[in-house]
N, C-alpha and C positions, 0 to 999 in steps of 0.2 A: 215373400212379398206380402205386405198388409192387404187385407181383403178389399179395402177401398181402392188402393192403388191397382190391384189386380183387376177389379171390375172396370176401372177407368181405362186400363190397358186394353181389355177385351172390347169395350165400347168403341175405343178409337180404331181398333182393327176392323170392327164390323161397320164402321161409318161409311165405307165405300162398297159399292155393289160388285158382284163378280168374285172370282177366285182370289184367295188371299196370297200374298207373296210367300214363297217358300224359302226358308233360311238355308244357305249353303254351308258346307263344311268349312270350318275356320271360325265360325261364329261361336263364342263361348257358351251360348245357351244350349248348344248341342253336346257340350262336354261336361255339363253340370247335372247332377241328379235332380230330377224334377220333384216338386213338393206334392204330397198327396192332395187330392181334391176332396175337400171335406167342408162343404157348405160355404166356400168363399164367394161363389157365384149364385145369384138367384136362379130359380128354376127356369124362368123365362130367358135369362141371359145365357144360361147353359144350353138351352135348347137352340137358341140362335147360333151359338158357337159351334155346336155339333153339326147343324145344317151347313154352316159355312165351311167346316172341315170336309163334309161330304162333297160339297160342290168343288172344293179345291182338289180333293183326291181324284174325282172324276175328270176334272179338266187337265190334270197334269200329263197324262193319266197315270194312276198308280193303283195298287191294291191295298194300300194302307197309308195312314198319315198320323203322326204323333204330334201332340201339341207343341213340343219344342221346335218342330220343323216350321211352325208359323210364329216362333219367337215367344211362346208361352211356357214357362217352367212349371207345367202341371202334368200330373200322371194321368193323362187322358189320351186315348187313341181311337181311331176308327179304322175298320177293315171292311173290304168287300172285294170279291173276285168273281167275275163272270166265267172265268176259265175258258175263254174262247181260244183254245189251242188245238192242234191236231190230236187225234186219238192216241197216236203213239207217244206223243209228248205227255199227254194226260196220264197214260198208263205208267210211263217210266218215272214220272215225278210225283205221282199221287195228287195231281192237280184236279181238283173237283170244285164246282161252284160253291162259293161261300157268300151267304147273304150279308147285307149290311148289318154291322154290329158295332156297338160302342163299348169300349173297355175302359173302365174307371179303376184306377189304382191296381193295375194287373200285376201278377207275378206268375212265373211258370217254373216247373221242374221237369226234367227229363223222365220219361217212363221207359224202362228197359235200357239196354246198352247200345241199341242199333243207332247208327248215325248215317245220314245221307248227305251227299255233296253235290251241289249244283251251282251254276252261275246265278248270281244275284246282283241286283242293282239297288239304287237308292235315289229318291227324288232330291235329296240334299247333296248328293255326289253325282251331278249330272255328267253324262258322257262316258261313263266307265262301268264295267261289270267285273266281278271276280268270283271265283268258286269259294263257297263257304260250306264247311261241314257242320251240320246242325243235328240236334236230336230229331230222329224220325217221328217220334211221338212225344207229346208233352201234356202235362196236366196244367191247365190254366185256372187260376183263381182270380176273381175280379168282382166288380160290381157293374151292373148295366146302368143306363142313363136314368132309370127309375130308382136306383139304389138297391135293386134286388141282387142277391148273391149269385155269382156264376162259379161253378166248379165243374169243369168239363175237360175231357181229353180230346186232343186234336192230333191228327196224323197227316203225313204227306205234306203237300204244299200249304194247306191251312196252318199246320204246325209251324212251318217256316215263317209265314206271315206273322203269326203270334209272337214268335221269338224276335224277329226283326223289329217289330214295333215296340214291344216291351223293352228291348235293349235300349232303344232311343231314350226311354224314360229314366234310364240309369246313366246316361251320358256315353253310351257305347254305340259306335257306328259299325256297320257290317264289315268295313275294312279291318277293324281290330281283330276280327275272327277269320279273315280271309286268307287263302293261300296266295301270297302276293305274286308268285311266279305266274299265276293264272290271270293277273290283271290285264284287261284288254279294253280298248275303246269299244264303245257300243257298236260302232260300225264294223270293227273287226269281229266282234262277238257274233253279230248277225251274219257276216259273210263267211266266217270260218268255223265258229263253234256253236252253231245252232242245232246240233244233234240233240236227241232226247236226253243223253247223259254226257258228262264232260270227259269221258274216257279218252277220246282222241286228243282233246286239249291237254290232258295230263301227260299223254305220251309225247306229244310234240313240244310242249313247253317245259316238261321235266319236273312235274310235281306229283305227289302221292295222293291217292284217294283212300278213304276208309276201307278197311278189309271187308270183303263180303262175308255174310254169315255162312 
């Protein structure tokens, strides 16, 4: 998308106050690789966009939001997780607080062979959750909102968030990586599969989990 057209698109999105509309699965923007962010937006417009994404993520509520989820084909995402969960859930899932961060042009690679499987949802696939096996630890390379290089390892739930949001920028939804036999409505997930790990769900629904070390 030409820079002028992209800037106009962003300006139109930001013309109304409050959270931005979130694009739902089925929209082609979620299935196309996003273009790198490389100076198409002025510093001021980018800052306004990032703030709008932060507000939208909080309002949803969610722990991450990628630009394609608001209809923008840009390699830009925001993440933040207060990790307000019971201690046993935090321990089992490696879910620890993650401060607000901006990821520009991110990519990741797995570190080690260990994979972890847990129920996962998506703001663009409302009403459902499914178990996804992901790298337990990843190395993230990106830029921050100031253009400074990021080269950092994440583990546990923060690593899951990084993978989920970066996948969005390549046109991949979490369902593409999910164990479809685990697919559950959010209501059923809360009522039946809210245990710290998905072991009971795997037994009852008939799907395999990654082998333990």
